[in-house]
C-alpha positions, 0 to 999 in steps of 0.5 A: 791447710787448716785442719777441720776442728772435730767436735762431738757430733751435734753440739747441744744449745748453748744453754744446755752447754751452760749446764755442762759447764757448770756440772763439769767445774763441780766434778772438777774437785779430786773429792767430789771425783772420788765420791762417783767412784765410791757410789759408782761401787755401791748402789747406795752408801751411808754418809759415814762410810763415804767419809771413812773412805773419803778420808775427809772430815764428815763436814767436808764430805756432806759439803761435797755431797750437798753440792752434787746433790743439788746439782742432781748427780746424786740423790739422797734418802734418810734411812733412820739416823743416817742418810744414804747416798746414790748416784742419780745421774749416771753421765757423772760416772761417764766423765769420771771413766773419761778422766780415768782413761785417759790415765790422769794426764792432760 
């Protein structure tokens, strides 16, 4: 006897699933997931603080943030000479929470 396939309710349209898959691919990087977690702790953070907390070079951190900004996951705001980032899409946080609830094991 076959076990019925469990789904997450009503599946979105194929186009929406494609966008979801792109977001999941974007977040499938430990430094990007770390940035989501860091931005969750603060309403907004300047890039130099994110660089220090991430422990990655400024150029690498900026590349990650730029990809996430273009995807609509984070927002950027210039304040004087600094760029401050914040979460623009809380669904990224839900994905991080789901991953963390799994204890990091498949």
